[in-house]
C-alpha positions as CSV (number, residue, x, y, z in Angstrom):
1,M,8.4,-15.4,-15.2
2,I,8.6,-14.2,-11.7
3,S,12.3,-14.5,-11.5
4,M,12.5,-11.8,-14.5
5,I,10.1,-9.7,-12.9
6,K,12.1,-9.6,-9.6
7,S,15.6,-9.3,-11.1
8,G,14.0,-6.3,-13.3
9,A,14.7,-8.3,-16.6
10,T,10.8,-7.6,-17.4
11,K,8.4,-5.6,-15.8
12,L,4.8,-6.7,-14.6
13,A,2.1,-5.6,-16.9
14,L,-0.6,-3.7,-14.9
15,D,-3.5,-6.1,-16.2
16,R,-2.0,-9.0,-14.6
17,V,-1.7,-7.6,-11.1
18,P,-5.1,-9.0,-9.9
19,Q,-4.1,-12.5,-11.1
20,L,-0.7,-12.8,-9.7
21,S,-1.8,-11.3,-6.3
22,K,-4.0,-14.1,-5.9
23,A,-1.4,-16.7,-7.3
24,L,1.2,-15.3,-4.7
25,E,-1.7,-14.8,-2.1
26,C,-0.7,-11.4,-1.6
27,D,-2.8,-8.0,-1.4
28,P,-3.5,-6.8,-4.7
29,A,-3.2,-2.8,-3.5
30,F,0.5,-3.7,-2.3
31,L,1.6,-5.4,-5.5
32,L,-0.1,-2.6,-7.7
33,R,2.1,-0.1,-5.9
34,L,5.3,-1.9,-6.6
35,A,4.2,-2.5,-10.3
36,L,3.5,1.2,-10.9
37,E,6.8,2.2,-9.8
38,Q,8.5,-0.4,-11.7
39,S,6.6,0.3,-15.0
40,L,6.3,4.2,-14.7
41,G,9.4,4.9,-12.9
42,A,9.2,6.6,-9.2
43,T,8.0,9.9,-10.5
44,A,5.1,9.1,-12.4
45,A,4.1,6.6,-9.7
46,K,4.2,9.4,-7.4
47,S,2.1,11.4,-9.9
48,V,-0.5,8.6,-10.0
49,H,-0.6,8.3,-6.2
50,D,-1.1,12.2,-6.0
51,I,-4.0,12.2,-8.2
52,F,-6.0,9.3,-7.2
53,G,-4.6,8.3,-4.1
54,T,-2.5,5.7,-2.6
55,P,-4.3,2.0,-2.9
56,L,-4.9,0.9,0.5
57,T,-3.9,-2.9,1.6
58,R,-6.5,-5.1,3.4
59,N,-4.4,-4.9,6.5
60,E,-4.3,-0.9,6.3
61,I,-8.1,-0.6,5.9
62,E,-8.5,-2.9,8.8
63,W,-6.1,-0.3,10.8
64,I,-8.3,2.6,9.7
65,L,-11.4,0.8,10.7
66,E,-10.0,0.1,14.2
67,L,-9.1,3.6,14.4
68,R,-12.7,4.9,13.4
69,D,-14.2,2.3,16.2
70,A,-12.0,3.3,18.6
71,S,-12.3,6.8,18.4
72,G,-16.0,6.8,17.9
73,D,-16.0,8.0,14.8
74,T,-14.7,11.5,15.8
75,D,-11.8,11.8,13.0
76,P,-9.0,12.3,15.8
77,R,-6.1,14.6,15.0
78,L,-2.9,12.9,14.9
79,T,-1.0,14.3,17.8
80,A,2.6,13.8,18.9
81,R,1.4,11.7,21.8
82,S,-0.9,9.4,19.6
83,R,2.0,9.2,17.1
84,A,4.1,8.3,19.8
85,A,2.1,5.9,21.1
86,F,1.3,4.6,17.4
87,R,5.0,4.0,16.6
88,G,5.6,2.5,19.8
89,I,3.6,-0.4,18.6
90,F,6.0,-1.1,16.0
91,G,9.1,-0.2,18.1
92,K,10.2,3.0,16.7
């Protein structure tokens, strides 16, 4: 079944995302984003994200929590300098 999903021969049912993410040991929000694009198409998936927001992975939540802690919960604006520092972490 996983091979069929990967090859595009079948689509991942959205109600199967939680169970499959546990079986694959991957983040459910990440798998949901992929499943939405596959089942709805990129344009419709973008509309869902625009309305409900993009689901955050556990890792993304950890980054946000660290940013809040480091900034003292001051909601810092993303400046050119902070963007460059952030991108430098990833070598970009």
